[in-house]
N, C-alpha and C positions, 0 to 999 in steps of 0.2 A: 685444479689444473689446466692449464689453456685446451681450448680447442681447435678447429678448424675454423669456427666462426671470430678465434681471434685472431687469425693470420688475414680473413678476411676484411675482417676490419679495419686494423692496421690496412692493410693494403688500399683501402680504400679512402682512410684518409691521406694517405702519400702523393696517393695520382689527383686527390678533388682539393682545390682550392678552399671550395668553401661545404663542410662537410654537409649533407644534406640531414634536418631538422628530423632529431625522434619523433616516433608519433606519439601521440599523448595518450597516457595511461591515467586513469584516476585516481588520483593518491587520495589518501583518505587516513587520520587515527582511527581507530576501532581495538575495541576491548576482546582479546579474542580468549578463549578456554579451551585449553589444550588438554582435561583430562576433565574427569566425569566428576571433579572435585565441583565449588563453587571460584575456588581458586582463580582468577585471569590476570591477564597483563597485557597492558598496554601498546601495542605495537603499531605502525606504519606498516598500512593493508594497502596494494592496489592492485588493481584487474590484470591480470598477464594474459598473453595468451601463448602455450604453449605449444610450440612450432612443432614439434616434435610431435607431439600430441595432434597437432592440428590433420596430419596424413594420418592417423591413423584411427582407425573407429571404432571405440568402445559400444554395442549396441545400437550401428547403425548413428552416432552421434558423437562428434569428437569431444573433449572435457578442454575446459579452461580451468588455471588454477589459481589460486591468489600467491602471490609473492610477497612472504613475510620478511621485514625486516625490523631489526632490533638494533635501534640508532646506538643503544650505549654499548653491546657488546660487538658491532658491525658486523654483525652473523644476518645473514639470509638463506630463507630458503623456502620452497612452496609445498603448498597444501591446497590437493583438488577443492574446489567453491562446492562441493555438491556435497562429497563423502569425507569433508575435513573432521567433524565432529564421530565420526566412524573412525576414523583413519588415528585420531587422538587416542582413543582406547587402546592400540594395539604399541602402542608403546612406543611410540616412533623416537627416534636419537636422532642426532646432529656431532657431528664433532667439532669440536671448538678449537682455539688456536695453537692450545699446546698438544692437540693429537688426543686430548683423551677423549672419554664417548660421556654426554651429557644427555638425559632424558628430554624431550619439551614436555612433558608432563609434571618436571618438578616442583611438587607442592610449597619443599621447604626453599620458599625463594628470599629468606631474610639469613638464610645460612651461608656461610661464605666461599669460596671454593680454597680449597685446601694452599692454592697459591697466596689467596688471601690473607690466610689469617696470620700468617709470618712477616707481610709485606712491613708492617710498624714495628716490631721488634727489632726486625733487621736496619732497619731506621736508627733506632734508639742502639744496637749496635754500635755501627758502626759509629756515634756520635760517644760513646764510650769506651771502644774496647780497638775498632779498625779503623781511627780517623786516617786523612792527607798525611796528616803529621808521620803517621806511626811506617808509613808507605816509604819506603828507600827511591833515590831516584836512580842509583841506576844498580842495576844488580851485579852481585860479585856472584864470580863462580874459582875452582880449582886452578890455577897454572899447570897446565896440561904441557904445558912449551918446558923442553929439556935442553937446556944450553949446552953449549961445548966450544971448546975452546977457537980461537979466530974467529971465524966468519961461522957463527953458531945459529940456529935457527930464528933466534930473535933477531938476526941482521936483517934479512928479506921482509921482515915482519913491518919491525920503524920505516924500513925503506918503503914497503906497501903505503906504510898508512900515512906517510908525509906526503904522497904524492896521491892519494887521495883527496885528505885533505885542500891542496892547493888547489886540485882541479874543479872539486866541488862545486855549483854554480844553480840555480834552479834550474835549470831545463837536465842536467845532469842526475840531482838530485830524484826528480821523478819518474826517470827512467830505471836510474838505480833503488828504489823503494819497490815500486811496482815490478820487478826482479827480485827481491829479497822476500816480500812478501809470501811469493807462493811457495815459500822454503817452510814456511812455519810448522804445514802440516807434518812436515818430516823429521824433528827434531825432538827433544825432550821438554818439558817446559819450562826448566831453568836455563837450554840451552834458547828457546824460544824466546824466553825473554832478555836475553842477552841481544838476540838480532830486532825484539821491537825496540829496545831502546835506541837501538841504531836507526830505524825503518820512524821514531818520534822524531829525531833530529833531523831525516832528509824533509819528513811532513813539511816541519818548518822552514826548510830554507826552500824549498819550493811554495810554499804559500805565501812566501813574504818576498816575493821579487824585489818591491823598495827598500829591502830593508830598514825595514822599522822597527825589529832589531839590530843591533850593531852586529855586523859582519863578522868583528872579532868574538863578538859572543857565541855567534851561532859555528864559526870556527871551531872554539876550544869545547864546548859541547859536543861536535861531531869527533873530537880527536880522543875525547874521554872515552865515549862510547867505544869508538873502533881499539882502542887500546885495551878494554875489559874483553872486547867479545872476541879478541883474535886472542886471548889466552886459550879460551877453548879450540880445540883444536877440531871438530867437528863443523864453528861455527865459522871460522877460517877457510875450510875448503868451501863453504859456501859464497863468502863474500870474494873471493879468488874467482869461484867458476862462474859467477855474475860477472865480474869486472868487466868484461867484452862489451857493458850494456854504458859505458863511460865515453864520453868522446873525451879524449886527452890533450887534443891538438885543435882542434876545429869540429864543431856542430855543421851535422846537414843544409842547415838554412844559411850558415856561413860559403860553404860550398857551392851552395848554388849562385848567392848573390855577389861572390869573390869568383865564376867561372872565368874569367879574362887571365885575371893572376894565376888562376892555380894552371891553365892552359901555359901561362909563359914558362912559368915552375918545372913543368913536367916536360916540355919540349925543349929548353935551352939546353946546348950538346954540351958547356961545360958543367954544368950541375947533373947533368943525367950521365956521364961518362966516367968521373973521375974518381976514385974510390979516396976517403971512405965517406965522398957526399955522395954518392952513384946509391948509396946501400941506403940511407936511408932518404933520401927528396924523393924517391918517385913513391916511396908507400907511403909518404906522409901528405904529398900534394899532389898529386895523380889519381884520375878518377876512377873508379870500378871497370879493368875491364869488360868487353863485351864484346858481343860478334864484332860490332865492330872498331874496335879498338881492344884487339885481342891483346895476352901480357907474350908477344914471342920470346923477347927475350928472356920473361923468367921462365918459359917452356925450354928455349934453346939452355938455359945456364944449369935449370935443375937437370937436363939429358946429360951434358956433360958430367957433372957432378954423380950423379947415378952413376956413369962406366967408368969414373975416376976413384972413386971411393968405395967401390961395389955392393951390393945389394944386399939387405939383413944386417946392414951395422946399424947402430947408436948412431954413430954421427952422420952417417946416410939421410936417417929420419929425420934428424934434427934441423941439418942444415936445407933439405930439399924438402921439408914443410912434410915428411911421409909419404910423397911421392916418388918409392921407389918400387920395383916391380916385382920382387920376390912378395911382398906387402897384397896391393894391391890385382896382380895379375894373378891371384890364385885362388880359383871359383870353389876350394875346397879350405880356404880361412876360416877361423869359424867365426872371425869380425861378420864376415861378409854373410850371417844367415839372417843379421838384421837388415832395417830398411837402406836403402842405398844411400840416401842423404843423411844417416847416421855416422857412418864411420870416414865420411869425406872420400868416398868409392866415386862420386861421380866427378867430382872436381879432379880426384889422383887417375879417370881413365880420360875426360879433357886436357890435363897436363899432358899424359904421357902420347897421344895418338891425335890430339888435334880434337875439333867441336865434332866434328859428322863422325868418325870413327869408334870417338868417344862414346858420343849419344847411343850410338850399335850399339857396343858394348855393353850401354848401362840398361837398352831395353832389352838385348838378350837375357841380361839377369834376373832381371824383373820379371819375364817369360817362365824363366826356368824357375824361379821361386815361388810364382803366385804369387806376386805383389801389386795389389790396386795400384795404377798411377795414380790417381786422379788423390785417394788418401795419404796417400805419398808425400804428393806434392805440398798439400795442405797441411802437413806437419813440420813437414822441413822449411815449409814458408815461415813458420813463425819461429825458428829458431833463425835462420839466416834464410832475409827475402832476398835480396838481390843476387845471392849465387843460386840460388831456387828459382828464379825469373831467369836469367842467366841461360842456366844449364839445362831447364825444362822448356824453356821458350815461354815468351811473355804472353802471345795471345792463351796458350795452353793452360797457365797457371794462373789467368783471372777468370777463364771461363771454371776451372777445378774452382775458383773462389765462390765465384756466382753462384755455381750449382751447390757446392756447399749450403750457403749462407742461406739458399732458398728450400734448401733439401730441409733443414734444421728447422727455419721458420714454420713450413707446412705441417712436417709433423704434429699430431693435435698435443700427443704426451711427451715428445723428445724421445732422446734414444739414451737411456744408461748408461751405454756399451761404448757411447765415445771417448777418447780420452781427452785431457783435458786440453789441447796443445788444438783439438776440435772442436774445441766450446766456445760461444760466441763472443766475444768480448768490444763493444763498437771504441770506446774512450781509446783503448789499447791498440788497437789497431788505428787509428786515427795518430795517436800520438806517437805511435814510434814506426810504424810500417808503411803507412801510407805515404811519411816523406823520401822513403828508399825506393818505394814503387814508382813515385813521380821523377825521381833523380833517375832509375833505370829507364822510363818510357824516355826521357829529353837525354838522354845519353845515346841510345838509339835513335832519336830522330836527328839529333846534333845541337849542338849549342846555341844560343843565341844571346840578344840582351834582353827577352823577351821574359827571358829564365829570371835572370838578375833582376828585373823590375815588376813582375810580378806574378812568377813562381814562391820567388825566395821569401817575399813579406808573408804569402800562403803560407809555406812550410812554416815561418816561425809562428805563425797561430794557431797551426797542427800541435807543434811542439810546448805551446802555452798552453795546451786544455788543462783546468783544474777540477778539482770533484765541485759537483755541486748538485742542488735537491730534484732536478729532472735532465732533462736533454737538449734542452732546449742548443748550447752549444752549439752540442754534437749535430742540429738538423741544421742549423745556420750554415755551419761550416761543409755541408755533405749538399748542401744547395747549392752553396758557393762553386763548392769541388764541380759541380754536375754542370752548373750554366757556364761557368767561367773558364776554368783549368783543364776540363775534360781534351777540348776537342784538338786546342793549342799541344797540350804533351802532347796526343797522342799521336799528332802531325797530318791529323785529317784522314789518319787508314781505318775505316772501317770495324774490321775484324779486333781492332785493338776496342776501337769505343763502342762496341756494340756490349762485351761481356764488362768491361771495366762500367758501363752506366748501369747496367743490371744487378752488378755488385754493389753500388753505388744507394740503387732504390733499396735492395733488401736491407741494408744494413737502417736505412730511415725504417725500415716495417719494424727490425729489431727495437730500434727506439720507441715504438710506441707499446713494444710487447715486452719489453723489458719493465716499463712502469707499471701495468698492470702484477708483473711478477714481484716488483717493487713491493705494490702494498703487503703482500702477502707477507714478503720477507720481514715488514716492519709491523705487520699485526703477531710474527713468531718471537720477532726480539724483544719488543714492547713487552711482552708475556714475561720474561723470564728477566728482567733489567734486575732486579736483588738478586740472582744468582749470577751475573755476567759482572755486576760490582766486587761482589761477596767476595769470590773465588779469584776475581783479578789482585783487590786488596791483598786477600791468602797467600799469594804467589808471589807477592812484589814484600811482603813482612816476613816470609820463611826465611831459613838460613839455608842455601845451598851449600857453601861450603865445606867439602867432608876430607876427613884428610889426605895426606898423600899415600901414592900407590907403596911403597915399601913398607910404610908406618901398616897399612891394611895387610899385605902378606905377611909381616911378623904377628900381625895379630891375627891371625888366622892361624899359622904354623902354631903360635901359642896355644890356642884354642885345642886344637887337636889333639896335643900333647899332652895338656890339663883337663882333657876331659875325661878321662876316666877316676881321675881324682873329682872330680867333682860329683862326678854320677855317685861315686861313694857315699858322698859328703850329702846328697839330697836325700838320701833314703838309708838309714845309719839304724836299724834297729824300730824301725818305724817313726825316726825323728828326722826332721829335716834342720840339719845343721850349717843349710847353705842355703842363701837368697841373693839370686843372680840379677834379679831387678830390682833390688833394692840396695846392692853391695853390701853386705853382710855377712860377717861367717863367725861361727861359736869356735873361737881357736881353741878353746879348752878340752872342748870333746875332738875336735879334728883330731888331734895326734893318735888318741886311743881308735879313732873309726880308723885309719889309714894304716894301723898293724894290724890290720886283716886280711892285707889287701897281697897278693902275691908279687913277687919278683917281677914278671912279664909286665903285670899292670903299670904297675907304677914308673916302670923303669925310666918309660917318654920324661916322663915329669922329673925324675931323678937326676936327667941330662943338664935341663936346662934351669933346674931352681937348686941343685945341691943333692950330695949325698945321705941328707939326713930328714928323717921325717919333720921335724921343725922346720928346716930350711925350706921343706915345701908348704909347710902352710902356713908361712910368712911370707913367700910368693906369691901363695894364688889370693890372701890379701890384701897386697900387693895389684896385683891383676885384676882385683873385684873394683877397686879405688881407680885405678887406672880407665878402666872401661867406662866406669860412671862418668869419667870428665873428657871423654874422646866418645861416648856414644858408640862406641861399637860393643855393645854387649851381645852375650853369649846366644841371649835369644836371637838376635838379628843376625848373628855369623853363621847357626843352626840354619834358620832360614833360608840363606844366600847358599848355603851349600846342598841344603834341598834341591833346589832349583836346578842345581848338575840332574845328569842322568847318574841314578843308582850306582851302573858300572865304573862312572868317572869319580864320586864319590867315593863309596870303597876305596876303587886307587889310591886316591891322593892320602886317604885315611893312612892305608900299608905305608907309603913313602913315607910320611912324614913320619910314624911310628918307629919303622925301621932306621931313621936316618939319613933317608934320602933325597932328605927336599930342596936338594941343590941339584939336581939334576933337570934334564931339560924339561920331562913330563911333568915333574912336580911344580917347575914354575910356570908352566903354561895354565896346569890348573889351578893353581893359586892364582896367577894374575885373571882366571876369568871368576874363581868365585869374590874376587877384591872389586871387580866391576858389577860382579850381583850385591855385593853389599854394599857398593856407593848407593846403589838404587834401594836398598831396602833402608839404608840411613835418613835419605833422604823422605821415603814414605812414611816414616816413621817418623820424621819432622813434622810434618803435614799431619798426618794425626793428632798430635799432641796441641797442635795449632788450632783445629777444627775444634776436638775436645775442648778446648779450653773456651773457645767462640761458642761453643752450642749450651754452654750454664750463664744459664739466667739468673733471676732475683730468686731471692724465697718467695715461694708461694704462700698467700694467705689462704685461697681460696683457690680449688680446685674445681677444674668443670669436666664434666663426665667425656669419656674417649678423645680428652688430652693428653700427650705425652709430656711425663715427667723425670728431672732426675732422683735418686733416692741417694740420698748421703746418708752411710753407718754413721753415728757419732760413739767413739772409743773413749776409752776409762781415762785418756790421758787429755780430754779434751781434743782431740784430731778428729778429722771425719776421712772417710774413705769411700767413695764412688762406690756405686753397686752398680749404675748400669743404668739407660732410660726404661721406665714404663709406662704403660697406657693405666690411665687411672678408669676406676669402674665406680665404686662405691666409697663410702665413709661412715661407720657405723658409729650410730648416737650415742650407744650406752656402751661402749667404750673404746680404745684409743686404737685399736685395730685398722689399717685402710687399706682396700682391696685393691690390689694391680694386676693388671693383667701383663706377661711379660711378653717379649717377639716370637716367644714358640706358641704362644695361646693358653698357657696355664696360667693359673690365679697364683698370687704370690700375695700373701699377708704381711704389713709392714706396720711394727708401734712406732704409731707418730711420737711421744717419748724419747725413742733414742734413736730417730731415724730425720734428717730435713729433707723435704721436698722442695728441689728449686724447679723453676720454667725451661723448658727445652727449647731449646732456639733453634728450627733444624737449616742449619745452614749446610750440612751438608748435604738435604734435600733438594735448598733450592741449588747450588752446584751442578747437581747431577740431571735437574730437569734443564737446565742451562747446556748442558752437554747435549743432554736427549734434543734441547731443538736444534742444536749445533747438526745432530746427524738426520734428525728431519729435515732441517736445512737442503744438505748434500743429498739424501734419498727421493726427497721430491722434488727440487728446485733446480738441481743443476744439469736437468738432463739438456737443457738448452743453451742455458747462458751460463758461463765460468764464477766460480763463488767469488773472483776476486771483479768481476763486473760488478757485482752491488758493492763493494770497496770504493767504486767512482762516486757515488752519493755522501756528500759529506756527512747528512746525519745518520747513515750506518756507518759510515768508513770507521768510525775508534770501537765502536761496542763491536764489529766484526772484527775485527784486528782481537777483541781480547777475546772472543767469545772462540776464534780459531784454538790461541794458546789456551785457553780454558781447557781443550777438547786434549790436551798433553797431559793434564793435572790428572794423577792419579794416586790412589793408598788406599790402606784398607778400611777405611772410615767411610770413605767414600762407597766402598762396594757396599757395607752394611746399609748406608744410604740409597743402594738403589733398592735391595730389596726392600727396603720401607717404603721408597716410593711403589713397585710393584703391589706389593702386600696393601697401600692404600688402596691403588685402584681396581684392586679384585676386591676389595672385603666393605669399599664406598658401595652405597646405593641412595638414591634419593627416596627408596621405599621405605627405609627404615622409618619406625614412629615410635613415641616416647611412651612409655607406657601408663602415663596422664592420657594422653588424647584416645586411647584404644574406645571406639563405639561398640554397644552394645548391639549385639545381634549380626555384626560381619565375622569373617573369619578374617586368622592370624597366622603367618608362621612365625613360632620362637625357635630362638636358637638354642640347643641343648649342648651340643657340645661347636667346635671346630667344625665347618661347612656341612653340618647334619642340622635338618630342622624339620620341627613337628607341627603339622595344619591343628587349630583348633579353633572354636569358634569363642568369643569372649561375650561373656554374659554379664551382667551388671553383679556387681558386690564378688567376684571373682577373685580369690585372690591369687597375688601374681609377685614373682623374684624380680624386682629392682635392679636385679646384679645382668641379669638375663635382654637380651637382645631382641627384638620384635617388629617383622616388616608385615607391610600389606604384599608385598610378591617377597619370595626369598631370592639373595641375590645371584648373579649368575657365575661362574665360576670361569675365568679369563685367564688364558693363557697368552702373556704377553715377551715379545719378543725386547732386549734389548736392556 
């Protein structure tokens, strides 16, 4: 994590043209032993003066430390120059790039880490099972749009899609994609994939401004992605909510470059007075009203309409833009418990009472509700920069931004309490917010020819910032902004120039700091590349389409009414006559088993199947086969119903069994179970897919402590998977093979009747990638936003995939998390093979899980090769996550 020295160094680099040369350090290759053993490793070792240690005396002498750098692992740590041998005996540990704990004195240098063990297997898996050809190009999901007669819900979606495709150009594409990528965290996996399809197409449009790929092809791809995404309600809402980032008529640089034309359109009497032209021309061709150019006409019109139409009416709020007295002038309104800018409160106060009186009311509201003004201004600036600067005052907002950036840059470890709108992102600020800041400042100063000749081309450069491998482009634009633009756009007013330049300086400092943070992100992401690729390809190959809501509700009602019958068939005189998992039923004995049921238990089934026992048996058999085809098995329905509150579950069962499934309460609960059933079905498909990918080839030779899948060979030649087990040993005299199951107990399998396959831990790889995402969020997002690292071209694709992968959940992955935690807990570099024990040395033997006994090894001692031996007992660790 960055410290205060990082900020000082970054600030010094910004203010100095030529950075001072670093003091010379003696660097040499050395063989450093970190244990009492003779094993040594070769590292680069440099004499390094500990700054903190120089100021603290130990026995009257300052200490010097060796800085040890492992070029292969790209890790460095410090060892006391005089006492490093003593320290090495204390089991020094360091943290690797994945957050795991690795002892420095690890003597098993030839042993691969857990992540490296299956990298090769995953590559083979991709070539054989999950090739790029299997991944679908466009994600399909359920059609959640219900059409109506006439102008239905599909009409506005089609109009919206055509409008977005028509106005989409590189500038709009990069703005729209950056707004959409923030919403990936709030969606389920299949919804995030739908949104990602749009982001991928938008990136192609924005990264290809010269149209090397035909414009028609890109528009066609965007049309397909929007068509599929708008069928999902949640994704459709996100698209519409973020459509404000699109410029439908003119871009900001066009407004500045053609300022005289815009001034002509906005001041011509014929165009600004005659309806219906006057309704559209001012809003399209005029500049944003400010203190110098106040919207008096809109203020007067809204005031008249509020009085004529009356307060509290929908039509009043619609026409006046929500500026009506009953809503905004009531201090007890619930919506006003939030920040003033989030509800349009500031704009409403200004529109009703004018600038001066409106700001007084806003300030009074902030004092009464104890809202921090600066923090509130910073948040609202991200969402609406122009209105925030106009309503709060340009000087005040610039000072708040400069103080906020300086505070975050100086904090040694960041502040996890900051909201996402307060986190730093230089490229987004320059690309989206800086053009509006410059427009507002130029508007307050008064427009001139310099704006069209100098300011407009510079705004075009800002809007065309593309992702890169470093922040050089941003630094060049900040330098040009500081030297060429600031003085003129501020009109020489020092109170505006000073905070503006201070803000620019802090952005340049942030550029230096983020490059340091980027190296950490690269290290984390590169360590879980296999998990990212496998998880993303898994999500692209799974079928996310589930039956419609009506089909699910009927299936749930049918399951409840047949549950008593199936429960009887599952246990009839100790025999199981029905198998819901495989969809089989013993029809010959089912009839006699149902004869014993009383009328109250079998009544609900008779109402839907018929009045005879034979009709019920036939209906149950059809129900089983239908559930096998649709995937809505009884097991998944029960799991979905168990997710309800126990009281709601009992209430729904009672209503359905008594024939009241058509009342409102039953419909509400059944739809809720249907929503949960969708989740369970998608998780079941993920489980089946991961289970299929985890099955490797038949193992000819097995390695101790490795995991294998055990299949039992049935009499008819088919195989049944029993699960994954950890291989311990194989007896030479018999065909028994000893394994350890997940609970730590021993299991023996006959090699003649069982098949052992390699276990490919693809679930564990995905889980480690999800853990990497959590590490990035918790450790590295205390200063910079997650999206700020997406602005690096070498990280963007992997970080978006990692963000999507964070929403992939299923029960197989839950087990994989336990496997990873168990591996961390049980793994120890102090484990010694029974063949390598040395006479006269003391060791620990594992008698049973978590129980170790100390013994002294002697020559000729009879050892049990099924047990594990340690030089130091492994420490039990509690791992969160």
